[in-house]
Phi, psi and omega in degrees: 000146181288148182293338183274356181265110181288158177253129175235122179063029176085357179243153180284137179222134179299149182302324181296322178289324178298316180296322179297316180295317179298317179297314180295321178296320178295318178298318179296318179298318178294317180299319180289322185280337184306311179299327179290316181292327183274355182299144178274104179252006181281125181289141174290155179229158173280119178274321178197161175228153174223115004292162181297149176298127181088003183298146177244155176057039175292138181296127177284169178117189180284125184205190177232135169269132184233131177237125176254130183257166181286348182201164180298141182252161180290126182296148180062025181227115180199159173224085171278113188234160179244151173273323179211127182305330182292340181250016178254134183289158175286124180277131183253348178199171182291144173295158177203162178257149175228176175056043178069027178089006182273333182240127175256135184241131176238110177289130184218170171241119180259133179274150178290147175063039185231147174265136179240140175228123182231138174253134171258104189069155176218184177298329182257340180244118183218053181271348170286100180230152176281180184295339178270356179094006178282128183277141172296132173298147181308135184229123179264127184237125182227140174204167184228138178269154175279174181267000000 
């Protein structure tokens, strides 16, 4: 047998067929890996809140808490959580998303002269997820109303 003919599986195979098989195997590997490589693994982040985190003298009354995320979030999926029920606002209607899923709105009633602490996701509650299923890291939001 000629020295240039490689052996595959114990039988002689011409180099051109070997190259074809190697090329097809490489194409198959890329085809299988593409969905994994293209998967969205980037965690969503809080881009802004209204009122701003740490805000003072927020107007009391019936209003909306608004959270804007870095990317569209999964509809009907949220974890508005409290650290202490006494510092969580009274909810007046169901939460909903706006702006193509980038902004979540929670209608609330804010009392005058009160400090509020709200968690968006926690270690145990992580329903704020993007469309790919990536959970928002827990985010603590605090603000204070004026009198």
